[in-house]
C-alpha positions in Angstrom: 102.2 55.8 88.8 104.1 58.6 87.1 104.9 61.7 89.1 105.2 65.2 87.6 107.7 67.6 89.1 106.0 70.8 90.0 108.1 74.0 89.9 107.3 76.9 92.1 106.5 79.1 89.1 103.7 76.6 88.0 101.6 77.5 91.1 99.0 80.1 90.2 99.9 83.5 91.7 103.4 82.4 92.8 106.5 84.5 92.1 108.5 83.7 89.0 111.5 82.0 90.6 114.6 82.4 88.5 115.7 78.9 89.5 112.8 77.5 87.5 114.3 79.1 84.4 117.8 77.8 85.0 119.5 80.6 87.1 121.7 79.6 90.0 124.7 80.9 91.9 126.5 77.9 90.5 125.5 78.5 86.9 127.6 80.4 84.4 127.1 84.1 83.8 125.8 83.3 80.3 123.2 80.8 81.6 122.1 83.2 84.3 121.7 86.1 81.9 119.3 84.1 79.7 117.4 82.6 82.7 116.9 85.9 84.5 115.7 87.6 81.4 113.3 84.7 80.7 111.8 85.0 84.2 111.2 88.7 83.7 109.7 88.3 80.3 107.4 85.6 81.6 106.2 87.9 84.3 105.6 90.7 81.8 103.6 88.4 79.5 101.1 87.9 82.3 100.9 91.6 83.2 103.7 91.7 85.8 104.7 89.9 88.9 107.5 89.2 91.4 110.7 87.7 90.0 112.3 85.9 93.0 116.0 85.2 93.6 117.4 82.9 96.2 120.5 83.2 98.3 123.9 83.7 96.6 125.7 85.5 93.9 124.1 85.5 90.4 126.7 86.4 87.8 125.4 87.8 84.5 127.0 89.0 81.3 125.2 92.2 80.3 122.3 94.5 81.1 119.1 92.9 82.5 116.1 94.5 80.9 113.4 95.3 83.4 109.7 94.9 82.6 106.5 96.8 83.3 104.9 95.7 86.5 107.8 93.6 87.6 109.4 93.4 91.1 112.9 92.0 91.4 113.2 90.5 94.9 116.1 88.8 96.6 116.6 87.4 100.1 118.3 90.4 101.5 120.8 93.2 100.8 123.7 90.9 101.9 122.1 87.6 100.8 121.4 88.1 97.1 123.8 89.7 94.6 123.4 90.4 90.9 127.1 90.6 89.8 128.4 91.8 86.5 131.8 92.9 85.0 130.7 94.5 81.7 130.8 98.2 80.9 127.0 98.8 80.6 124.0 99.1 82.9 123.2 96.5 85.5 119.4 96.6 85.3 117.6 99.0 83.0 113.9 100.0 82.3 113.4 101.9 79.1 110.1 103.6 78.1 109.2 106.1 75.4 111.0 109.4 76.0 109.3 112.8 76.2 106.3 111.2 77.7 105.1 109.3 80.8 104.7 105.6 81.0 103.4 104.0 84.2 105.9 101.1 84.7 105.2 100.3 88.4 108.7 98.7 88.8 110.2 97.7 92.1 113.5 96.3 93.3 113.8 94.8 96.8 116.3 93.1 99.1 119.4 92.5 96.9 122.7 94.0 95.8 123.4 95.2 92.2 127.2 95.2 91.8 129.8 95.7 89.0 133.5 95.0 89.2 134.7 96.7 85.9 136.7 99.9 86.6 135.9 101.1 83.1 132.1 100.9 83.5 130.3 103.8 81.7 126.7 103.3 82.7 124.3 103.0 85.7 123.7 100.2 88.2 119.9 100.8 87.9 118.6 102.9 85.1 115.1 104.2 84.4 114.3 106.1 81.3 110.9 107.8 81.1 109.1 105.6 83.6 106.5 106.6 86.2 106.0 104.8 89.6 109.5 103.5 90.3 110.4 102.1 93.7 113.4 100.6 95.4 113.7 99.3 99.0 116.5 97.7 101.0 118.8 97.5 98.0 122.6 98.1 97.6 124.2 99.4 94.3 127.9 99.4 94.0 130.8 99.9 91.5 129.1 101.5 88.4 130.0 104.8 86.9 126.7 106.1 88.2 125.0 103.8 90.7 121.5 105.2 89.8 120.4 107.0 86.7 117.0 108.5 86.4 116.2 110.1 83.0 112.7 111.6 82.7 111.6 109.5 85.6 108.6 110.6 87.6 107.0 109.5 91.0 110.1 107.5 92.2 111.0 106.6 95.7 114.1 105.0 97.1 114.0 103.9 100.7 116.8 102.3 102.7 119.0 102.1 99.6 122.8 101.8 100.1 124.7 103.6 97.4 128.3 102.3 97.6 131.6 103.4 96.0 130.6 104.4 92.5 133.2 105.5 89.9 131.6 108.9 89.4 128.3 109.5 91.1 125.9 107.9 93.5 122.9 109.3 91.6 122.5 111.1 88.3 119.2 112.9 87.8 119.2 113.7 84.1 117.5 116.9 82.8 118.7 117.1 79.1 119.7 114.8 76.3 123.1 113.9 77.7 122.1 110.4 78.5 119.2 109.7 76.0 119.5 111.5 72.7 116.6 113.9 71.9 115.3 113.8 75.5 113.8 117.1 76.6 114.2 118.8 80.0 111.6 119.0 82.7 110.5 115.4 82.9 112.5 114.1 86.0 109.9 115.0 88.6 108.8 114.0 92.2 111.9 112.0 93.1 112.4 111.0 96.8 115.3 109.5 98.7 114.4 108.3 102.2 116.8 106.9 104.9 119.5 106.2 102.2 123.2 105.7 102.7 125.8 107.3 100.4 129.4 106.1 100.7 132.4 106.9 98.5 135.6 108.8 98.1 134.9 111.4 95.4 131.3 110.6 94.4 128.4 113.1 94.3 124.7 113.3 93.6 124.4 115.1 90.3 120.9 116.7 90.3 120.6 118.3 86.9 117.1 119.5 87.4 113.4 118.8 87.3 110.5 119.4 89.7 110.2 118.4 93.4 113.3 116.4 94.5 113.7 115.4 98.2 116.4 113.9 100.4 114.9 112.9 103.7 117.0 111.7 106.7 119.8 110.4 104.5 123.4 109.8 105.5 126.3 110.9 103.3 129.8 109.8 104.2 132.8 111.0 102.1 132.4 112.0 98.5 133.0 115.3 96.7 130.0 117.5 96.5 127.3 115.6 98.4 124.6 117.2 96.3 125.4 119.3 93.2 122.2 120.9 92.0 121.0 123.0 89.0 117.6 123.8 87.6 115.6 122.0 90.3 112.3 123.6 91.1 111.4 122.5 94.6 114.5 120.9 96.2 114.1 119.8 99.8 117.0 118.5 102.0 115.6 117.6 105.4 117.4 116.0 108.3 120.2 113.5 108.0 123.9 113.7 108.3 126.3 115.1 105.7 129.9 114.4 106.7 133.4 114.5 105.4 132.7 116.0 102.0 136.0 116.7 100.2 134.3 119.6 98.5 131.3 121.7 99.4 128.5 119.6 100.9 125.7 121.3 98.8 126.6 123.5 95.7 124.1 125.2 93.5 124.8 125.9 89.8 123.2 126.9 86.5 124.9 124.1 84.5 124.8 120.3 84.5 127.7 118.4 85.9 128.9 118.1 82.3 128.7 121.8 81.7 125.4 122.2 79.7 123.4 125.3 80.6 120.0 124.4 82.3 119.2 127.2 84.6 119.2 127.8 88.4 117.4 126.2 91.3 114.2 127.8 92.6 112.5 127.1 95.9 115.3 125.3 97.9 114.6 124.2 101.5 117.5 123.0 103.7 116.6 122.1 107.3 114.8 119.5 109.4 117.7 119.2 111.8 120.3 118.4 109.1 123.9 118.1 110.4 126.3 119.4 107.7 130.0 118.7 108.4 132.4 119.0 105.5 136.2 118.3 105.5 138.1 121.1 107.3 138.7 123.9 104.9 135.5 123.4 102.8 132.2 125.2 102.8 128.8 123.7 103.9 126.6 125.4 101.3 127.8 127.4 98.2 125.6 129.3 95.9 128.0 129.2 92.9 125.6 130.5 90.2 123.8 133.8 90.1 120.1 133.6 90.5 118.8 130.8 92.8 115.6 132.2 94.5 113.3 131.4 97.3 116.0 129.6 99.4 115.1 128.8 103.0 117.7 127.5 105.5 116.8 126.6 109.1 117.2 124.2 111.9 120.6 123.0 110.7 124.0 122.4 112.3 127.0 123.7 110.4 130.2 122.2 111.8 133.9 121.4 111.5 135.3 123.8 108.9 136.6 127.2 110.0 135.7 128.6 106.6 132.5 130.4 105.8 129.6 128.0 106.2 127.2 129.5 103.6 129.0 131.2 100.7 128.0 133.5 97.9 124.6 134.4 99.2 124.8 137.5 97.0 123.8 135.1 94.2 120.6 134.3 95.9 117.5 136.2 94.8 115.7 135.7 98.2 117.3 134.0 101.1 115.3 133.3 104.3 117.2 131.9 107.3 114.9 130.6 109.9 116.8 129.7 113.1 118.3 128.0 114.8 121.4 127.8 112.6 124.2 126.5 114.7 127.7 127.4 113.7 129.9 125.0 115.6 133.2 125.1 113.7 134.3 128.7 114.1 134.6 131.2 111.2 131.8 133.3 109.7 128.4 131.8 109.0 127.6 133.7 105.9 129.5 135.7 103.2 127.8 137.9 100.6 124.8 140.1 100.6 121.6 138.9 102.0 118.4 140.3 100.5 116.1 138.9 103.2 116.9 137.1 106.5 114.8 136.4 109.5 114.9 134.5 112.8 118.6 133.7 112.7 120.4 132.5 115.8 124.2 132.7 115.4 126.0 130.9 118.2 129.6 130.9 116.8 131.6 133.8 115.5 130.1 137.0 114.1 128.4 137.0 110.8 129.9 138.5 107.6 128.0 140.3 104.9 130.1 141.6 102.0 128.5 144.1 102.0 124.9 144.0 103.3 122.7 145.4 100.5 120.8 148.6 100.9 117.6 146.7 100.3 118.3 144.0 102.8 115.6 143.2 105.4 116.7 141.8 108.8 113.9 140.6 110.9 114.3 139.1 114.4 118.0 138.4 113.7 120.3 137.6 116.7 124.0 137.8 116.1 125.9 136.6 119.2 129.7 136.9 119.3 131.0 133.8 121.2 134.2 135.7 122.2 132.5 138.7 123.8 129.0 137.5 124.4 127.8 140.7 122.8 125.2 140.8 120.0 127.2 142.1 117.1 127.5 142.4 113.3 130.9 142.4 111.5 131.0 143.9 108.0 133.4 142.9 105.2 136.1 145.2 106.4 136.2 143.5 109.7 134.6 146.3 111.7 132.4 145.1 114.5 129.2 147.0 115.0 127.7 146.2 118.4 123.9 146.0 118.5 123.9 146.8 122.2 
């Protein structure tokens, strides 16, 4: 009696196992490239599905093109690796720009890695897709580990962004990545419990609507988050340590210098611990005009410099305590238009100068040296409140 070999992918409803298409840790990069793409294309042809990788390192030669409705799934962040050495993107999903395409893509339990020091693209790239998810994934070694260009409704949970050449994440808000792309499409993006490691890397958030960083950990890097033109930016909880530049800086231009406008409705709090390298600032409002900024329930540590700089550039700043200044030096420099419920437990606060229209509501300034409630103006004169 003749026996027929049944592959896993022949079972109705089973994942599309890349091994059934010829991919293997022992296969050449060229063979793996064709096999992985064939598995993805087979899933797309049936309306989507899970493309399964086994244990090991899968070398490939060029960009893997993601498909609508596809989930790429490995055996674990440290068990499955997609490894490349080319200069392009690792995995990329491309939809029609200046619109919204429901792609429902997902990547789980693997590492996307590149070893080319001249890489010029992203580890994972989505262009104009909606419903994009990533969980328990590592991305390492690309110019930008993640690029989202006109992406909407995207969530990244327990993702490990490691040692990029330039940025951990680039949220695009103009045509600098995709020609003729318009601004205002990169919306409702969330990062949850993610790790960001690197020497000089940053998150470049060039704008869009409703971006959130929830309980993430940043270690090293340049600016942890450099933001411009975001309407509704929330940074809640998490630890932001050892930035070689300002932890959070707010601008009116993209990281490449294009004018896009200022941020509106920024909320920094949730117990965030913000600890830059000694000599740097925790938060800097570089550009004139950010409005509706709320800072509260944060720990500002380490540096003896001003913790929150250039607040004169903020249209409406509300500080809702406690704000713990643990590193010495002034907490705030610049004029504050509106402040309330501030608890200052370090040195006196500086305003340079306080504006005539400023409103101070339930503000407690406590000088740690004297124990007195006090306010120090830009000339260094201490004005005791009692």
